[in-house]
Structure formats: structure tokens, C-alpha cells
N, C-alpha and C positions, 0 to 999 in steps of 0.2 A: 504494500500500500504506500502510495506517495504521500509523505507528510506535508508537502506544500499545499495539498488540497484540503487538509484538515483545518478546522477552525480552532482558534485559541479559546479554550473553555476552562472555566473554574467551576467546580462543584462544591457547594457548601453543605455539609451534613451535620447532624447533631446540633441543631441551632436552638438557642434559648427562646423558642417561640411556641405559642399555643396554636397558631394557625399554620405556619409554614414548617414543613418537615424537612424539605430539601430544596436548595436553590441552585440553579444552573445559570451561570453568567457566561455569555459569549462575548469575547473581546473583539475589537476591531482588528483589521489586518495590521501587520507590522508596518509602520511608517516612521520615517525619520522626523523626530520632533525637536524643534529648536529649544523650547522651554516647556516645562510642565505648567499647565494652566489649572488653577484651582477654581472651583465654583464658589462664588461669593455667597455669604449667608443671606443676603437680601433676596437673591433669586430663589433660594430654597424656601424662604419664608413665604414668598408669593406662590410658589408651587404648592406648599402645604395648605394655604388658604383656599386655593382652587380645589384641592382634593377633599377638603372638609365639606365643600358644597356637594360633591359627588357621592360622599359616603362610601368611598372605595377602600374598605378596610384591608383587603388582601394586598392591594398594591402598596398601601402605606406601610404595612408590615414588612413587605419584601424590601422596599426602599430603605426602611430603617435598619433592617438586618444587613444589607449591603453597605450602608454608610458606616455602621458600627464595625463591620469587618475591615473596611478600608482604614478607618481611624485607628483600629488596633494595629494594623500593619505599619501605619505611619508612626505610632507610638513606639513600636519595637525598634524601628529604624532610628528614631531620635534617641532612645535609650542606648542603643549600640554606639552612636556617635559620642554620647556623653561618657560612656565607659571607656571608649578609645582615647578620649582626651585625658581622662584620669590616669590611664595606664601609661600614656606618653609622658605625662608629667612625672610620674613615679620613676619611669625609665631614665629620664634626663637627670633626676636627682641622684639616683644610684650611680649612673655613669660618671657624673661630676665627683661624687664621693670617691669612686674608685680611682679617678685621675689624681685627686688630691692626696689620697692615701698612698698611692704608688710614688708620687713625687716626694712625700715626706720620708718614705722608706728609702728611696734612692739617696736623698740628702743625708740621712742618718748613716747609711752604709758608707758614703764617702767620708763622713766625719770619722767613722771608726777606722777606715783604712788609712787615713792621714795620721792618726795618732799612733 
């Protein structure tokens, strides 16, 4: 089977929902994107007002699940970047300490050899 003909799909199972048991998300085809664009809160609030008029509970539930899933992914990404920054700071501190300690040992060994 040729994979280029397959669609990019994500299946969400075991969702914390009373209505939706499983969600299948079909992504757009791969395109080169210059920058990621985020949906503004104003647009989503207008969409929510329109949906309240329609009383379309299943669609609301599905959109809420997808948005929660995406926000969880973004939160994980932010947490990884924060952890990486902390690890890099610790690494530089330890590296600097090692340089200073080796310099002190070198100077002390020279002093011992001179005496």
C-alpha cells in the first residue's frame, strides 16, 4: 500500500466524556508552513455563541475534547522547554565548577613541584 495516498489521522480513545467515546481527526495534507497560526479567543467565543443557539451538544463536546487534547500537547511541549532550560543551567554551573577546580588543582600541583 502506498503511504502517500493515506490521510494523516489521529484517533483519540478513552476520552473523559459522557457523550463521545472515540474521536477520529483527519489532518490536512503536509504543506510547508511559514509560521504557526493560533486561533484567537475572540473567534472561538463567537463560535460558541453560535453553537448555543443551535443546541448542538455533540459537536460542542467533540470540539472541547479536541481543544483540550491540543492544549495538553502544547503544555507538555512548554514543560519540556522549561526542563531543558533548567538542565542547561545546571550543566553550565557544573562545567564552570569543574574548570575552576581543575585550575586550582593545577596551580597547587605547580606550587608543590616548585618547593
